[in-house]
C-alpha positions in Angstrom: 123.5 92.0 135.6 125.0 93.3 132.3 122.2 91.8 130.2 119.5 93.4 132.3 121.3 96.8 131.9 121.5 96.3 128.2 117.9 95.4 128.0 116.9 98.5 130.0 119.0 100.7 127.7 117.5 99.1 124.6 114.0 99.5 125.9 114.7 103.2 126.7 116.2 103.8 123.2 113.1 102.2 121.6 110.7 104.2 123.7 112.5 107.4 122.8 112.5 106.6 119.1 116.3 106.3 119.0 116.2 103.2 116.8 115.2 104.4 113.4 115.3 101.0 111.9 112.2 99.9 113.9 110.3 102.9 112.6 111.3 102.2 109.0 110.2 98.5 109.3 106.8 99.5 110.7 106.3 102.2 108.0 107.2 99.7 105.2 104.9 97.1 106.6 102.0 99.5 106.9 102.5 100.7 103.3 102.4 97.1 102.0 99.3 96.3 103.9 97.5 99.4 102.7 97.6 98.3 99.1 94.3 97.0 97.8 94.4 94.1 95.3 91.8 94.8 92.6 91.7 91.1 91.8 90.6 90.1 95.3 89.3 93.1 97.1 85.7 93.1 98.4 83.1 95.5 97.1 83.4 97.4 100.4 87.2 97.8 100.1 86.9 99.1 96.6 84.0 101.4 97.4 86.2 103.0 100.2 88.6 104.3 97.6 88.2 107.9 96.6 86.2 108.3 93.5 85.0 104.6 93.5 81.4 104.2 94.5 79.2 101.1 94.5 78.7 101.1 90.8 82.4 101.4 89.9 83.3 98.9 92.6 80.9 96.4 91.0 82.3 97.1 87.5 85.9 96.4 88.8 84.7 93.1 90.3 82.9 92.2 87.1 86.0 92.9 85.0 88.3 90.6 86.9 91.0 89.4 86.4 93.4 92.2 85.7 97.1 91.7 84.7 97.9 95.3 85.4 96.2 97.9 87.5 96.1 100.4 84.7 93.7 98.1 82.9 91.0 99.9 84.9 91.5 102.8 82.5 92.3 101.0 79.3 89.1 98.9 79.7 87.1 102.1 80.4 86.1 100.9 83.9 87.2 104.1 85.6 88.3 107.5 84.1 92.0 108.5 84.1 91.5 111.2 86.8 90.0 108.7 89.2 92.8 106.2 88.5 95.4 109.0 89.1 93.9 109.5 92.5 94.0 105.8 93.6 96.9 104.3 91.6 99.2 104.4 94.6 96.7 102.6 96.8 96.0 99.6 94.5 97.8 96.6 93.0 96.8 93.8 90.6 98.3 90.6 92.0 98.1 87.5 89.8 
């Protein structure tokens, strides 16, 4: 009986947002999955980034692999202003 009451209270707390830990875990997981790896992303994934069209997406793929995401600028693949707009959305995994 006590376990069913505890389960009901827990379910109510979760549904009311009373457990901030659950929210933090979901937010962190969503942020990690939102990053696009410039070393393995598809043309469509790259093209979806602001300021990256089909031509720049193809140039990113052609220039692989990258050790660091800022190599997109140092190799003159995209301009600094475009990089500044997407740098928080990309990663260069190795």
